PAZA-156250 format. One line per 8 residues: their letters; for each residue x, y, z of C-alpha. Coordinates in steps of 0.1 Angstrom, whole numbers, plus 5000, padded with zeros to 4 digits. Layout:
A = X:Y:Z  ... .
This chain:
MAEALIRV = 1056:4456:0890  1079:4484:0880  1106:4485:0852  1138:4471:0864  1172:4488:0854  1207:4479:0864  1233:4508:0870  1269:4498:0872 .
SCSPGERR = 1293:4527:0884  1332:4517:0881  1359:4538:0897  1393:4528:0906  1395:4497:0929  1358:4496:0932  1326:4487:0914  1291:4499:0928 .
VALLRGDA = 1260:4480:0917  1223:4494:0919  1193:4473:0908  1162:4495:0906  1127:4493:0902  1110:4522:0886  1130:4550:0906  1133:4532:0939 .
LDLAAVER = 1167:4512:0945  1156:4478:0952  1192:4461:0957  1226:4476:0962  1262:4461:0962  1297:4476:0967  1323:4455:0954  1362:4454:0952 .
PARPDGVG = 1371:4433:0922  1407:4427:0936  1392:4410:0965  1362:4392:0959  1341:4376:0984  1346:4342:0968  1307:4332:0969  1300:4308:0940 .
DLHRARVT = 1336:4301:0934  1342:4266:0922  1373:4248:0934  1393:4214:0938  1399:4215:0976  1416:4189:0999  1403:4177:1030  1428:4183:1058 .
AVSRAMSG = 1408:4172:1090  1373:4154:1096  1355:4168:1125  1326:4143:1140  1320:4167:1165  1310:4197:1140  1297:4173:1117  1319:4180:1085 .
AFLAMADG = 1354:4186:1075  1379:4213:1067  1392:4219:1035  1424:4234:1021  1419:4259:0993  1442:4272:0966  1448:4304:0982  1459:4288:1015 .
STAFLPES = 1429:4295:1035  1407:4266:1049  1370:4264:1047  1343:4242:1062  1321:4217:1044  1290:4204:1065  1284:4168:1061  1251:4177:1049 .
EAPDRKAL = 1264:4194:1019  1286:4161:1010  1265:4139:0986  1289:4110:0992  1300:4112:1030  1329:4084:1026  1349:4109:1004  1351:4129:1035 .
HEGAILPV = 1387:4114:1045  1420:4133:1051  1438:4139:1019  1407:4136:0994  1404:4161:0966  1370:4172:0964  1351:4195:0936  1333:4221:0958 .
RVSRAPQG = 1315:4255:0955  1317:4284:0982  1283:4290:0994  1290:4316:1022  1316:4342:1025  1337:4339:1053  1323:4354:1087  1341:4365:1121 .
GKGPRLTA = 1375:4351:1115  1360:4318:1102  1366:4307:1069  1340:4302:1040  1314:4276:1040  1315:4250:1011  1289:4227:0995  1299:4196:0974 .
RLAPDEIA = 1263:4193:0960  1271:4206:0924  1254:4205:0890  1269:4180:0865  1285:4209:0845  1302:4218:0876  1316:4183:0885  1328:4183:0848 .
AAAGQGVA = 1345:4214:0851  1362:4207:0883  1378:4174:0869  1415:4175:0876  1444:4167:0900  1455:4188:0928  1440:4219:0948  1429:4247:0924 .
LVRRGPDA = 1406:4278:0920  1384:4265:0888  1365:4294:0882  1352:4327:0898  1316:4326:0910  1290:4355:0895  1297:4391:0907  1268:4413:0918 .
VLRFARMA = 1262:4428:0882  1255:4390:0869  1234:4380:0901  1212:4411:0899  1210:4405:0861  1196:4370:0867  1170:4385:0890  1158:4408:0868 .
RDAAVVTD = 1161:4391:0832  1145:4420:0813  1163:4448:0830  1189:4469:0809  1222:4472:0824  1241:4505:0820  1276:4510:0829  1300:4541:0829 .
DAAEFARL = 1331:4522:0822  1344:4510:0787  1363:4479:0802  1330:4468:0826  1310:4474:0790  1333:4450:0774  1334:4425:0799  1298:4422:0801 .
RPLLGERV = 1285:4427:0767  1295:4389:0760  1278:4377:0790  1247:4398:0790  1244:4408:0752  1225:4436:0741  1211:4446:0775  1242:4462:0781 .
RLDRTGAF = 1247:4498:0774  1277:4523:0779  1268:4557:0794  1304:4577:0799  1285:4606:0814  1280:4583:0846  1259:4556:0857  1249:4572:0892 .
DDALEAEF = 1227:4603:0891  1231:4627:0923  1201:4609:0936  1217:4575:0934  1249:4588:0948  1232:4604:0978  1214:4570:0985  1249:4549:0986 .
DLLAGPEV = 1263:4574:1009  1234:4568:1032  1240:4531:1029  1276:4538:1044  1261:4556:1073  1241:4545:1103  1210:4567:1101  1182:4569:1074 .
PLPGGGRL = 1157:4598:1075  1120:4586:1075  1094:4603:1051  1073:4627:1073  1098:4629:1101  1118:4606:1123  1144:4581:1116  1158:4548:1114 .
TIHPTPAL = 1191:4539:1131  1214:4508:1123  1238:4494:1150  1256:4463:1137  1275:4443:1165  1293:4408:1163  1263:4394:1176  1232:4406:1161 .
TALDVDAG = 1221:4439:1140  1199:4463:1160  1174:4488:1142  1158:4514:1161  1130:4537:1150  1132:4574:1162  1100:4593:1161  1117:4624:1167 .
GQVAGDGE = 1092:4642:1185  1070:4643:1153  1040:4624:1166  1041:4631:1204  1007:4624:1219  0993:4613:1188  0985:4577:1187  0973:4571:1153 .
AVMRLNRV = 1001:4593:1141  1028:4569:1159  1009:4539:1143  1014:4558:1107  1048:4565:1115  1059:4530:1127  1040:4513:1092  1066:4534:1072 .
AVAEAARQ = 1093:4527:1092  1088:4489:1092  1088:4488:1053  1120:4511:1053  1136:4486:1080  1132:4457:1055  1142:4474:1025  1175:4486:1046 .
IRLRNLAG = 1179:4449:1054  1178:4441:1019  1200:4471:1009  1225:4465:1033  1227:4427:1030  1223:4424:1070  1225:4389:1082  1221:4367:1111 .
AILLDVAG = 1200:4378:1140  1182:4413:1135  1162:4432:1161  1136:4459:1154  1123:4485:1180  1098:4507:1168  1087:4538:1182  1060:4547:1212 .
LTVKRREA = 1040:4518:1212  1029:4491:1240  1039:4455:1231  1003:4447:1224  0998:4474:1197  1032:4464:1180  1016:4429:1171  0994:4449:1147 .
LADPLAAA = 1026:4458:1127  1037:4423:1123  1020:4414:1091  1032:4446:1074  1064:4439:1084  1062:4404:1072  1051:4415:1037  1079:4435:1034 .
LAADPLRP = 1103:4412:1041  1087:4390:1017  1102:4413:0987  1139:4400:0998  1154:4373:0976  1169:4357:1008  1133:4356:1025  1142:4367:1058 .
RLLGLTRL = 1122:4350:1087  1100:4370:1110  1101:4351:1144  1078:4373:1163  1081:4398:1192  1103:4393:1222  1091:4401:1261  1105:4435:1253 .
GLFEIQRQ = 1084:4444:1221  1114:4437:1199  1107:4423:1164  1131:4392:1159  1143:4385:1124  1166:4359:1110  1183:4365:1075  1205:4341:1059 .
RVHPPLQE = 1241:4349:1056  1257:4347:1019  1277:4375:1008  1293:4399:1033  1270:4426:1049  1280:4461:1033  1290:4472:1066  1318:4445:1066 .
VLGWPLSP = 1327:4457:1030  1332:4493:1038  1343:4491:1075  1322:4505:1104  1330:4532:1106  1343:4535:1071  1377:4516:1068  1411:4536:1058 .
LSHGLIAL = 1405:4515:1023  1369:4529:1018  1381:4566:1024  1410:4560:1002  1389:4547:0974  1363:4575:0982  1392:4598:0973  1403:4582:0943 .
RRAAREMA = 1369:4582:0927  1371:4620:0932  1404:4621:0919  1395:4602:0887  1366:4626:0881  1389:4657:0884  1415:4643:0862  1390:4633:0834 .
AVPGRMPA = 1376:4670:0836  1412:4684:0830  1433:4661:0809  1469:4663:0818  1464:4675:0856  1488:4655:0878  1475:4660:0914  1486:4645:0946 .
LHAAPAVV = 1466:4627:0970  1474:4637:1006  1460:4616:1031  1467:4597:1065  1491:4571:1069  1467:4543:1072  1446:4554:1041  1480:4555:1019 .
TALEALPD = 1490:4523:1032  1457:4506:1023  1458:4521:0990  1492:4508:0982  1480:4474:0994  1457:4475:0961  1475:4481:0934  1452:4480:0907 .
ALASLPGL = 1432:4507:0918  1465:4530:0917  1474:4516:0881  1441:4530:0869  1454:4567:0876  1488:4566:0863  1505:4600:0875  1486:4604:0907 .
RLVSEPGL = 1509:4605:0936  1501:4593:0972  1513:4618:0999  1513:4603:1035  1503:4631:1061  1501:4622:1095  1484:4652:1104  1453:4642:1082 .
APGREELR = 1425:4620:1099  1411:4593:1074  1383:4610:1056  1397:4642:1051  1420:4636:1020  1429:4665:0999  1439:4667:0961  1465:4693:0953 .
């Protein structure tokens, strides 16, 4: 297996993490540290209602949110009664307006750490850097931020290096830009498009006229496409029901792509299940939801906050290049409002002024 390397790029309000194997991006994550997804967090929570119909209980968390604990995740079902305080861990991020999913099946050290009275957040779960470092135990970790270096060094030791010139090169920046959009070009022509919906995610292979009338060329293109589809599912952390439509093949001929697709999906740590072909010839895939898919973090299309954080990243580079410069960021009102709601991001750029301009659309931010 190719040598692994973890790169951590920090900018105001955001942390981007890449696990590379050789030169290939294998896993990716974008996190807003001020708004963690909560997965892996250890809590003491209070049972507020028991639902026999749903085979579980609703618990009140320290931040005022409500989470769900399935009966199957409670070792002692007798403890599921209103008012009980239970040690629990978040096993799945919130989804579609529903709260997080919990488990009470904890390790002995977690039970000991969560001992006490009252509802409380006991400790945070591992972030993407630590999760990737567990998956690739020999991988060096390179970050461009001194504070991140100081945070990680006691946790990961000498594996962590500081590179002030930047953790991401142009190629990696371009890969992350692609992950924020719906289209992925395929080697040799054609493209893969990703369409998330509330019910499922659809992936479509478009040959783009590159192989018209050539059956073998169509099959070669689709073999490349199914491998890239599995990779994009992994990189974007797509979850739930996923349908893949390949290009220009009869349903019968599509069956030959099942084994290559299954092999590509096997590289995914979450082990997605290939359920087969529908009558319409769509590959049906199911992937477990744990952390939110990337489009939920970034917005689809990009949210005002995402546009604002991209602008702050650019402002940080320009201010570092010209010490003493005090620019103003002119942005749409929605972008300014989103940034003002994330004060930690702005605090890292003292001197930067925000100017609300109704005439600017999100994505058209200007530094003046």
